[in-house]
N, C-alpha and C positions, 0 to 999 in steps of 0.2 A: 047593900053591897054593889048593886049595879051602878049606882051613882058614883061610888068610889072608883070602880073600875073604869067607868066612863071618863072621870076626871083624870086618872092616870093615862088613859089613852090620848086625851087631848094634850096633856103635858108632853107625852112622848111625841106626838105629832108636832108640837111646837118646837121641841128640842131637835127633832129630825130637820125641820124646816130651817132652823137657825144654822144647824151644821151645814146644810146644803147651801144656804146663802153665803156662809163663811167660805166654803169650798169654792163657789163661783167667783167670789171676790178675790180669793187667793190665786185661782187660776188665771183670772184677768191681770192681776198684778205680775204674776210670773210671766205671762206672755209679753206684757209690756217690757219687763226687765230683759227678757230673752231678745226682743227686738232691739233694745238699746244696746245690749252686749254685741249683737251682730253688727249694728252700725259702728260701734267702737272698733270691732275687728276689722271692718272695711276701711275705716279711717287709718287704723294702724298699718294696714297693708299699703295704703296709699302713701303714707309717710315714709314707710320703709323703702318703697320704690323711688320716691324722691330723694331720699338720702343715698341710695345706690347710685342714682343718676348724678347727684352732686359729687360723690366720691369719685366716680368714673371721669367726670369732667375735670376735677382737680388733678387726677392722675395724669391726664393728657396735657394739662397746662404746666405741670411741675417742671418738665424739662425746658420749657420755653422761659419760664420764670428764672430758672437757674442760669440759662444762656443770657438773659437780660441782665441779671446781676453781674455776671462775669464781664459783659460788655460795659456796664456802668462803672465797674471798678477800673477797667483799662482806660475808660474815658476820663475818669477822675485823675489818674495818674498823668494822662496826656495834658489835660487842662492845667494841672499843677506845673508840669514841665513848661508848658507854653507861657504860663503866668511868670514863671522865673525868667524865662528868656525875654519876655516883654519888659519886665522891670530892669533887666540888664541892659537891654537896648535903649530903654528910656534913659538910664543913667549915662550911658555912653553918648546919647545925642545931646544931653545937657552939657557934657564936657567937649562936645564937638569931636568925639572920637568914636564915630559910628563904624562898626565892623560887623557885617551880616555874614553869617556862615550859611552854607546850603542846608536845607531842611532835611532832616533825617526821617521825615514821615513818609 
């Protein structure tokens, strides 16, 4: 009977050791995962800060871009008008009928 009890005790100790080893392995893996999650949180915070900075920069640039678009539209109309006037002047000069009017600019 003692040998049977001794065998059970040895098996019990082996099982406990296996459980302890598994627990240690799991704790190590959980610590590693926790560190990686913390790094991901830090990276996410950095990216969020960069997005905020970018959005704020865009917000300050938007009025400037709108002003430039307005100026470009006005310049296109002016170039078109000047192009028409230049073609008209070229046509008159070919007919020796040059007539320049004062600029409205």
